[in-house]
VOBA-808438 format. One record per residue (C-alpha): residue in three letters; x, y, z. Coordinates in steps of 0.1 Angstrom, whole numbers, plus 5000, padded with zeros to 4 digits. Each point is the difference from the previous one (the first is absolute). Example, Ala and Ser with C-alpha at 12.3 -4.5 7.8 and 13.67 -1.06 7.14 Angstrom:
2
ALA512349555078;SER501450344993;
***
This chain:
250
MET283515123154;LYS502450174977;LEU499450344983;ASP502250164973;ILE499550374994;VAL501850094967;ILE500950364992;PRO501050044963;VAL502550284995;LEU501750184971;ASN502350295009;GLU498250075033;GLU503050125022;LYS497950285014;SER497049795011;LEU501349655008;SER501250055036;ASN496950175012;CYS497849744983;VAL501849705016;ASP500150175034;SER496350074999;VAL499149644988;ILE502249845027;ASP498550225027;TYR496449924988;CYS500649634998;GLY501650005035;ARG496950165014;TYR497249824981;LEU501449694984;SER502349885027;LEU498449665000;TRP501149954964;ASP503449894989;PHE500350294977;ARG502850104976;VAL500450324980;VAL501649944966;ILE501550294981;ALA499749914963;ASP502550224981;ASN499449984962;GLY503050184985;SER500650305022;THR503050224991;ASP500050245030;ARG500749915036;THR497049775004;SER502249695001;GLU502350155027;ILE497050115021;GLY498249664995;LYS503149815013;SER500350235030;LEU496449935009;VAL500849634999;GLN502650065026;LYS497750225021;TYR497049765001;SER500049625002;GLU496650004983;VAL501350174968;SER501549834969;TYR501250164968;PHE499649864965;ARG501450154969;MET499649934964;GLU501550204971;GLN496949994978;ARG497450265006;GLY496349965005;ARG497850005031;GLY498249694989;ARG503249824993;ALA501350085034;LEU496849885018;LYS499949684980;SER503649925008;VAL499650055037;TRP496649855004;SER501049684981;LYS502849945024;SER498050085031;ASP499349745026;ALA497450225018;ASP496449905005;VAL498950354991;VAL501850254977;SER499350364994;TYR501450314985;MET499850385004;ASP501450304983;VAL503150155015;ASP498450355003;LEU497449855024;SER497250174981;THR497649755015;ASP499850055037;LEU501649715019;GLY496949975022;SER498449794974;LEU502649725001;LEU498749825031;LYS496549984986;ALA501249884966;VAL502249735016;GLU497149885022;HIS497749984969;VAL502449774983;SER501249795030;THR496449925010;ASN499149894965;ARG497550274994;CYS501850054966;ASP503149894981;ILE501050354992;CYS499350325019;VAL500450324980;GLY500150365013;SER497650204980;ARG499950384994;LEU496749974982;LEU497749885029;PRO497650255016;ASP501749985034;SER503550064986;LYS501750335006;VAL502250124971;ARG502150315006;ASN501950244977;ARG499049824968;SER499650214969;LEU496849984980;ARG502049874970;ARG501449705019;SER496749935016;PHE498250004966;ILE502649774985;SER499849765029;ARG496249984999;SER499949974962;TYR502549715002;SER497949835026;PHE496950044979;ILE501849854969;PHE501349695017;ARG496849935018;VAL498050024968;LEU502549794980;PHE500449735026;LEU496950035023;VAL502149985031;SER498950115035;PHE503050215011;ARG500350374992;ASP503550115008;ALA502749784984;GLN503050245002;CYS500050105037;GLY503449905013;PHE498749815030;LYS499149634997;VAL500149705023;ILE499849654986;LEU499749645012;LYS503249844987;SER498549664992;SER497550174977;LEU502650234985;ASP502249704991;LYS497349884976;VAL499750334981;LEU503350175002;PRO501849784974;HIS497450114974;VAL500450375005;LYS502050134970;ASP500350385007;SER503150125018;GLY499150365004;TRP497050205013;PHE497449784984;PHE501149715022;ASP497550095027;THR497050014976;GLU501049684983;LEU500549825033;LEU496650105013;ILE498149924968;LEU501649664996;SER499349935037;GLU496350094999;LYS499449824967;SER501749695016;ARG497450025028;TYR502250155027;LYS498250245023;ILE501150365000;CYS498850255026;GLU500650385001;ILE500350215031;PRO499850385003;VAL503350185006;ILE501350345008;TRP502250094970;THR502250314996;ASP501350084965;ASP503850044998;PRO500850324982;ASP503549864992;SER498649684984;LYS502149884971;VAL497149844982;ASN499350134965;VAL496249985001;ILE499550024962;GLU502749754991;THR498849765027;ALA496450034990;TRP500949914964;LYS501949695011;ASP497149905021;ILE497650034971;LYS502349784979;GLY500149755028;LEU496249995003;LEU499749934963;ARG502649725002;LEU498049845028;ARG496650054984;PHE501149844967;GLY501549675011;GLY501750075033;LEU497349845022;SER500549654986;VAL502449925029;CYS497150035025;LYS498649674989;LYS503349845008;ILE500150165034;ILE496549905008;SER500749644988;SER503149985022;ARG498050125030;CYS497349754994;SER502449714996;ARG501750105033;ILE496750005018;LYS499249654987;
***
């Protein structure tokens, strides 16, 4: 089976090489039975990220480099995933905040049909979260509470940069995801669960990156606007997705 591991990057010249080296080493050890590929998804970097990404393609046969000039993590993921011919697709943050040890378990969950989407969650009792400020922890838990109340979904952590997805299920939902930024993850998960795809969460070891470029307040505001868009009319596409699934089964 084929597995694509996508790493979205924006001006990550300091982190990219170490990330790819670590992912290749891990996959060689624990996912050697898979036909895996690591895809660097560069969305508009202006530093040496492009140069480093291309050098990694020369270094590893399992690495490919994709560049788009428009920025947006969601836009980069959607572009790469829509073109993928893999059976299972995934993504992780370039800083490897989520310990790679969770990847094998997540891939096994999806490939054995235990779920359509496996999400790393920092909010499960068995998860270990390190170096996170009380402010960021409060915002994360508050956001989780808000979307769970608004949409009555089962998952808790929508924004952890660690997800593994069955490609055949993703193909039904992905065209309907409108956001191209940080809200992309939340929208994908909500639309998927409301379209009757199964989502499971696994505990992870997660270490906060002190050099993270994420503007927490700005991102939180955009997320709230995204939730309101979905709550007031954005879920109508789920009926179409369910209908297409049912017609395919017939």
